[in-house]
C-alpha positions in Angstrom: -53.0 -12.6 0.2 -53.9 -11.7 -3.3 -52.8 -13.9 -6.3 -51.1 -12.7 -9.4 -50.1 -14.5 -12.6 -46.5 -14.0 -13.6 -45.8 -14.7 -17.3 -42.1 -13.8 -17.3 -40.3 -12.9 -20.5 -40.4 -14.7 -23.9 -37.9 -17.4 -24.8 -37.3 -18.1 -28.5 -40.6 -16.5 -29.4 -44.0 -15.5 -28.0 -46.0 -18.0 -26.1 -49.4 -18.3 -27.9 -51.1 -19.3 -24.6 -50.3 -16.2 -22.6 -53.4 -14.2 -23.4 -55.7 -17.2 -22.7 -53.9 -17.8 -19.5 -54.3 -14.2 -18.4 -58.0 -14.3 -19.3 -58.4 -17.5 -17.3 -56.6 -15.8 -14.3 -59.0 -12.9 -14.6 -62.0 -15.2 -14.7 -60.7 -17.0 -11.6 -60.4 -13.8 -9.6 -56.6 -13.2 -9.8 -55.8 -9.7 -8.9 -52.9 -9.1 -11.4 -50.9 -10.3 -14.3 -47.1 -9.5 -14.8 -44.7 -9.5 -17.7 -40.9 -9.3 -17.7 -37.9 -8.6 -19.9 -34.3 -9.6 -20.1 -32.5 -9.3 -23.4 -35.2 -10.3 -25.9 -38.8 -9.4 -25.7 -39.8 -6.2 -23.9 -42.2 -6.0 -20.9 -44.6 -3.3 -22.0 -45.8 -4.5 -25.5 -47.1 -8.0 -24.3 -48.7 -6.3 -21.3 -50.5 -3.9 -23.6 -51.7 -6.8 -25.8 -53.1 -8.5 -22.7 -54.7 -5.2 -21.5 -56.6 -5.0 -24.7 -58.1 -8.5 -24.2 -59.0 -8.2 -20.5 -61.1 -5.8 -18.5 -60.4 -6.0 -14.7 -57.1 -7.7 -13.9 -54.3 -5.3 -12.9 -51.2 -5.1 -15.1 -47.7 -5.1 -13.9 -44.1 -5.3 -15.1 -41.9 -7.6 -13.0 -39.6 -6.3 -14.0 -38.9 -3.6 -16.6 -35.2 -2.9 -16.7 -34.0 0.6 -15.8 -31.0 0.4 -18.1 -33.3 -0.2 -21.1 -34.9 3.3 -21.0 -34.4 6.7 -19.5 -36.7 7.3 -16.6 -39.0 9.7 -18.5 -39.4 7.1 -21.3 -40.4 4.5 -18.7 -42.8 7.0 -17.2 -44.3 7.6 -20.7 -44.8 3.9 -21.1 -46.5 3.6 -17.7 -48.8 6.6 -18.0 -49.8 5.6 -21.6 -50.7 2.0 -20.6 -52.5 3.3 -17.4 -54.8 5.4 -19.6 -55.4 2.7 -22.1 -56.2 0.1 -19.4 -58.4 2.4 -17.3 -56.0 2.7 -14.4 -54.8 -0.9 -14.1 -51.0 -0.3 -14.5 -48.4 -1.1 -11.9 -44.8 -0.3 -12.7 -42.2 -2.8 -11.5 -38.6 -1.8 -12.1 -35.2 -3.6 -11.7 -31.6 -2.5 -12.1 -30.3 -5.9 -13.3 -26.5 -6.6 -13.1 -23.3 -5.4 -14.7 -23.3 -8.2 -17.3 -26.7 -7.3 -18.7 -26.5 -3.5 -18.3 -23.1 -3.2 -19.9 -23.2 -6.3 -22.2 -26.7 -5.9 -23.6 -27.8 -2.3 -23.0 -24.3 -0.8 -23.6 -24.5 1.4 -20.6 -22.2 1.6 -17.6 -23.4 -0.1 -14.5 -23.8 2.5 -11.8 -21.1 2.5 -9.1 -23.8 3.6 -6.6 -26.8 1.4 -7.5 -28.9 2.8 -4.6 -28.4 6.4 -5.7 -29.1 5.5 -9.4 -32.3 3.7 -8.4 -33.5 6.6 -6.1 -32.9 9.2 -8.8 -34.7 7.1 -11.4 -37.8 6.7 -9.2 -37.8 10.4 -8.4 -37.9 11.4 -12.1 -40.8 9.0 -12.7 -42.6 10.4 -9.6 -42.2 14.0 -10.9 -43.6 13.0 -14.3 -46.6 11.3 -12.8 -47.3 14.1 -10.4 -47.1 16.7 -13.2 -46.8 19.5 -10.7 -44.2 21.3 -12.8 -41.4 20.7 -15.2 -39.2 17.7 -14.4 -36.1 18.9 -12.7 -33.5 16.6 -11.2 -29.9 17.4 -10.8 -28.7 13.9 -9.9 -25.5 12.0 -10.1 -26.9 9.6 -12.7 -29.9 11.4 -14.0 -30.0 15.1 -15.0 -33.1 16.8 -16.2 -32.5 19.0 -18.1 -29.2 17.5 -19.2 -26.2 19.6 -18.1 -23.3 17.4 -19.2 -20.2 18.9 -20.8 -21.1 17.2 -24.1 -24.5 18.8 -24.2 -25.6 22.0 -26.0 -26.8 23.7 -22.9 -30.1 24.3 -24.7 -32.1 21.8 -22.7 -35.4 23.0 -21.3 -37.2 21.6 -18.3 -40.6 20.1 -19.4 -43.6 18.5 -17.9 -45.6 15.8 -19.8 -48.0 17.0 -22.4 -50.3 14.1 -21.5 -51.9 14.4 -18.1 -51.2 11.1 -16.2 -54.3 9.3 -15.2 -52.9 8.7 -11.6 -50.2 10.6 -9.8 -50.0 7.7 -7.4 -49.5 4.9 -10.0 -47.8 2.2 -8.0 -44.1 1.7 -8.4 -42.5 -1.5 -7.2 -38.8 -2.4 -7.2 -37.1 -5.7 -7.7 -34.4 -5.4 -5.0 -32.1 -8.1 -3.7 -29.4 -6.6 -1.4 -30.3 -5.7 2.2 -29.7 -2.0 1.7 -31.5 -1.9 -1.5 -34.5 -3.6 0.0 -34.5 -1.2 2.9 -34.4 1.8 0.5 -37.3 0.2 -1.5 -39.5 0.5 1.6 -38.8 4.2 1.7 -39.1 5.2 -2.0 -41.5 2.7 -3.6 -45.0 1.3 -3.1 -43.9 -2.3 -3.1 -41.1 -4.8 -3.4 -40.8 -7.7 -5.9 -38.5 -10.4 -4.3 -36.9 -12.8 -6.7 -36.7 -15.6 -4.2 -38.9 -15.8 -1.1 -38.9 -18.6 1.4 -41.7 -18.6 4.0 -39.3 -20.7 6.1 -36.6 -18.0 6.1 -38.4 -14.7 6.5 -35.7 -13.7 9.0 -33.4 -13.1 6.1 -35.3 -10.0 5.3 -36.4 -9.0 8.8 -33.9 -6.1 9.2 -34.5 -4.7 5.7 -38.3 -4.7 6.3 -38.2 -3.3 9.8 -39.8 0.1 8.7 -42.3 -1.1 6.1 -45.1 1.5 5.8 -48.8 0.7 5.9 -50.0 -0.6 2.6 -46.6 -1.6 1.3 -46.8 -4.4 -1.2 -44.6 -7.5 -0.9 -45.1 -9.6 -4.0 -42.6 -12.5 -4.5 -42.8 -14.9 -7.5 -43.2 -18.6 -7.0 -43.4 -21.3 -9.6 -46.5 -23.5 -9.0 -47.4 -26.9 -10.4 -50.1 -29.4 -9.2 -48.5 -32.7 -9.9 -48.0 -36.2 -8.3 -44.2 -36.3 -8.7 -42.6 -33.5 -6.6 -39.1 -34.1 -7.9 -40.2 -33.8 -11.5 -42.3 -30.7 -10.7 -39.2 -29.1 -9.3 -37.1 -29.5 -12.4 -38.2 -26.2 -14.0 -37.5 -24.4 -10.7 -34.0 -25.9 -10.6 -33.4 -25.0 -14.3 -34.4 -21.4 -13.5 -32.1 -21.3 -10.4 -29.2 -22.9 -12.2 -29.4 -20.2 -15.0 -29.8 -17.3 -12.6 -27.2 -18.4 -10.1 -24.8 -19.7 -12.6 -25.3 -17.6 -15.7 -26.9 -14.3 -14.7 -23.8 -12.6 -13.5 -20.0 -12.8 -13.2 -18.2 -15.2 -10.9 -17.1 -12.3 -8.8 -20.3 -10.4 -8.9 -23.6 -12.2 -9.0 -26.5 -10.8 -7.0 -28.5 -14.0 -7.4 -25.8 -16.2 -6.0 -25.2 -13.8 -3.2 -28.9 -13.9 -2.3 -28.9 -17.7 -2.3 -25.8 -17.6 0.0 -27.7 -15.3 2.5 -30.5 -17.8 2.5 -28.2 -20.5 3.8 -26.9 -22.1 0.7 -23.5 -20.4 0.2 -21.5 -23.6 -0.7 -24.2 -24.8 -3.0 -24.4 -21.5 -4.8 -20.6 -21.4 -5.4 -20.7 -25.0 -6.7 -23.6 -24.2 -9.2 -21.6 -21.2 -10.4 -18.5 -23.2 -11.0 -20.3 -25.8 -13.0 -22.3 -23.4 -15.1 -19.3 -21.2 -15.9 -17.3 -24.3 -16.9 -20.0 -25.1 -19.5 -21.5 -28.0 -17.5 -25.0 -26.5 -17.5 -27.0 -29.7 -17.0 -24.8 -30.6 -14.0 -25.3 -27.0 -12.6 -29.1 -27.5 -12.7 -28.9 -30.9 -11.0 -26.6 -29.4 -8.4 -29.4 -27.0 -7.2 -30.6 -28.5 -3.9 -34.1 -29.8 -4.0 -34.7 -28.3 -0.6 -34.0 -24.8 -1.8 -36.1 -25.2 -5.0 -38.9 -26.6 -2.9 -39.1 -23.9 -0.3 -39.4 -21.1 -2.8 -42.1 -22.8 -4.9 -45.4 -24.5 -4.6 -45.1 -27.9 -6.3 -46.7 -31.3 -5.7 -50.2 -32.8 -5.0 -53.0 -30.4 -4.2 -53.0 -31.4 -0.5 -49.3 -30.7 -0.2 -49.7 -27.3 -1.9 -52.6 -26.4 0.4 -50.5 -27.1 3.4 -47.5 -25.1 2.1 -49.7 -22.2 0.9 -50.6 -21.6 4.6 -47.0 -20.8 5.3 -47.0 -18.1 2.6 -50.3 -16.7 4.0 -49.0 -16.4 7.5 -46.0 -14.2 6.6 -45.8 -10.6 5.4 -46.5 -11.4 1.7 -49.4 -9.4 0.4 -49.4 -10.7 -3.2 -48.2 -14.1 -4.5 -47.2 -13.9 -8.2 -47.6 -17.4 -9.5 -45.5 -18.8 -12.4 -48.0 -21.4 -13.4 -47.9 -22.9 -16.9 -51.4 -24.5 -16.8 -55.0 -23.5 -16.1 -55.5 -26.5 -13.7 -52.8 -25.2 -11.3 -54.2 -21.6 -11.6 -57.6 -22.9 -10.7 -56.4 -25.0 -7.8 -54.5 -22.1 -6.2 -57.5 -19.8 -6.6 -59.7 -22.3 -4.8 -57.1 -23.0 -2.0 -56.5 -19.2 -1.5 -60.3 -18.3 -1.4 
């Protein structure tokens, strides 16, 4: 099981320690470093900044949001950074939810998310293969554009720049069972949002036909500390926000996932509190047991024991949200 460093997206401003943390992860033998985006900082610019100040560690987006860019624009970002980094780029994509897609990006959320995702990936694959002009006559993506509001003058094109790799890895952040199953067919890897080594059966059916070499790379917050309850607070804060605030009461993919993992009543209660403006209570309502099983928190010996559970399952890459070099070093030693 390889280790990766997940930096997430910026909050109020850039984290001045991210480059140093990525450099330390590279020195410790981490395989990859990952950036993200929501509705603030973008994923590609910080990754390029890190690429310029590292030499070996692979570079991934976990995730770049599909609604933020047309698929050819995303392909341009990926092939450009792949060249500049000497072939270290990995493209992680996510569809997000209706609240973000329509509220922030000002685009309609696709009524058929699986079809939209499949078409998006196909466009990127065509750009990277550069076997001919990009031509997709899809329901959501049309190249050239053939809509009634167009001029009809669009011309099928292939990229001027020759991509460094036609097989640049594409990974998808999928949550629903059908979406995960499709991911195993159209992508090179999957980026689970929550992964519990105690509940791998939740994904068993969706992962039934995983091809050889398929990457399964969940994120897990890690913290070497004496007080487990205190160490879990950032995990609970993240869960409270995602389950309570990253979606509508009637359509929240994160809450639905938590329910499938055995915490349906708790997910509903967290949503109710968060949407009522009682955010601190929503965070405290996140069960310690759930926060604990999807993270690696506590004394070094406890983390070592729990890390073995992650290593025994189908996970190929563990993307660690670790805020300090001490925890990064401990995990590198324990995973050696």
